[in-house]
C-alpha positions as CSV (number, residue, x, y, z in Angstrom):
1,M,77.0,111.6,101.0
2,S,74.2,113.3,102.8
3,V,73.9,116.0,105.5
4,A,71.2,115.7,108.0
5,R,70.2,117.6,111.2
6,L,69.6,115.9,114.5
7,S,67.1,117.4,116.9
8,A,67.8,117.3,120.6
9,E,65.0,115.8,122.7
10,D,64.6,116.0,126.4
11,S,61.8,114.9,128.7
12,N,62.1,118.1,130.7
13,S,59.6,120.6,129.4
14,E,61.7,123.6,130.4
15,S,64.6,122.3,128.3
16,K,62.2,121.9,125.3
17,R,61.3,125.6,125.5
18,A,65.0,126.6,125.5
19,K,66.7,127.2,122.1
20,V,67.9,123.9,120.8
21,S,71.3,123.9,119.1
22,I,71.1,121.7,116.0
23,Q,74.4,120.1,114.8
24,P,74.7,118.9,111.2
25,V,75.6,115.2,110.7
26,L,77.8,114.1,107.8
27,S,77.1,110.6,106.7
28,F,77.5,108.2,103.8
29,S,74.9,105.7,102.5
30,D,75.6,102.2,101.2
31,E,75.3,103.6,97.7
32,D,78.2,105.9,98.4
33,K,80.4,102.8,99.2
34,V,79.8,101.2,95.7
35,G,83.2,100.9,93.9
36,T,85.2,101.3,97.1
37,I,87.2,98.8,99.0
38,Q,86.1,98.6,102.7
39,P,87.4,99.4,105.2
40,H,89.4,102.3,103.6
41,D,91.5,105.1,104.8
42,D,91.3,107.3,101.7
43,A,91.5,111.1,102.1
44,L,88.2,113.0,102.1
45,V,88.5,115.4,99.1
46,I,85.6,117.6,98.4
47,T,84.5,120.7,96.4
48,L,83.7,123.8,98.5
49,R,82.5,127.3,97.6
50,I,85.3,129.5,98.8
51,G,85.2,133.3,98.2
52,G,82.3,132.9,95.8
53,Y,84.0,130.2,93.6
54,D,83.6,126.4,93.5
55,V,87.0,125.1,94.5
56,K,87.9,121.5,93.8
57,R,90.5,119.3,95.5
58,V,89.9,120.6,99.0
59,M,91.1,118.0,101.5
60,V,89.3,117.6,104.9
61,D,91.9,116.7,107.5
62,Q,90.6,116.0,110.9
63,G,94.1,116.1,112.3
64,S,94.8,119.6,111.0
65,G,94.8,122.5,113.5
66,V,94.4,125.2,110.8
67,E,93.0,125.8,107.3
68,I,95.6,126.0,104.6
69,M,95.5,127.6,101.2
70,Y,98.1,126.9,98.5
71,P,99.3,129.3,95.7
72,D,97.1,127.9,92.9
73,L,93.9,128.7,94.9
74,Y,95.3,132.1,96.0
75,K,96.0,133.1,92.4
76,G,92.7,131.6,91.2
77,L,90.7,133.7,93.6
78,N,92.5,136.8,92.2
79,L,93.9,137.7,95.7
80,R,96.9,140.0,96.0
81,P,99.7,140.0,98.5
82,E,98.2,143.1,100.2
83,N,95.1,141.0,101.0
84,L,97.1,138.9,103.5
85,I,97.5,139.8,107.1
86,A,100.5,138.8,109.1
87,Y,100.7,135.3,110.5
88,D,103.9,134.7,112.4
89,S,103.6,131.2,113.8
90,P,105.6,128.6,111.9
91,L,103.8,125.4,111.0
92,V,104.9,121.8,110.7
93,S,104.3,120.2,107.3
94,F,103.2,116.6,106.6
95,D,106.8,115.6,106.2
96,G,107.8,117.1,109.6
97,K,109.6,120.2,108.2
98,V,109.0,123.6,109.8
99,V,107.5,126.1,107.3
100,I,106.8,129.8,107.5
101,P,103.4,130.9,106.2
102,R,103.1,133.9,103.8
103,G,100.1,135.3,105.8
104,Q,96.5,134.8,106.6
105,I,93.2,135.7,105.0
106,R,89.5,135.3,106.0
107,L,87.2,134.2,103.3
108,P,83.5,133.0,103.2
109,V,83.1,129.3,102.8
110,Q,79.8,127.8,101.8
111,A,78.8,124.3,102.7
112,S,75.2,123.4,101.9
113,S,73.2,126.6,102.5
114,K,75.4,127.9,105.3
115,V,78.2,130.4,104.8
116,V,81.0,130.5,107.4
117,K,84.0,132.9,107.6
118,V,87.1,130.8,107.7
119,D,90.7,132.0,108.3
120,F,93.1,130.4,105.8
121,I,96.9,130.3,106.3
122,M,98.6,130.9,102.9
123,M,101.5,128.5,102.3
124,N,104.0,129.0,99.5
125,A,104.4,125.2,98.9
126,Y,103.4,122.6,96.4
127,S,100.4,120.4,97.2
128,P,98.1,118.2,95.1
129,Y,95.2,119.9,97.0
130,T,94.1,123.5,96.6
131,A,93.3,123.8,100.3
132,I,93.1,121.8,103.5
133,V,90.3,122.4,105.9
134,A,90.2,121.1,109.5
135,R,87.0,119.5,110.8
136,P,86.0,122.1,113.4
137,W,84.8,124.6,110.8
138,L,82.0,122.2,109.9
139,H,80.6,122.8,113.4
140,S,81.1,126.5,113.4
141,E,78.0,128.7,113.9
142,G,79.2,131.1,111.3
143,S,80.2,134.0,113.6
144,D,82.5,136.7,112.3
């Protein structure tokens, strides 16, 4: 897997002088496909640096509307119940059940050299993943 930056080019010289927004591109090489059956629909599971720790088993779910954190990660980051802020909106789980979150917490997430503040919803439920992140945070500009 590699991350590259694309540059925006325009024939208009005024546009070239304006600040260009560079968006990272996530791509896979042919080497990355070795040992996989193509086409595939496997989940993208990665390791991310969250709250200063390397966190394994983080699923990237492009259909998710929020970032989710599960109890194992919450405890592993040494977070306490008082670190949570209220989050009153119920969510719908993968199996279609309505679940009530325990709260929300904002943590720094590092992907490559960039650190982005991400709001995680803490769920008191079992998951084979430590967290689930939605795709939009990848394109965030890291604003607080």
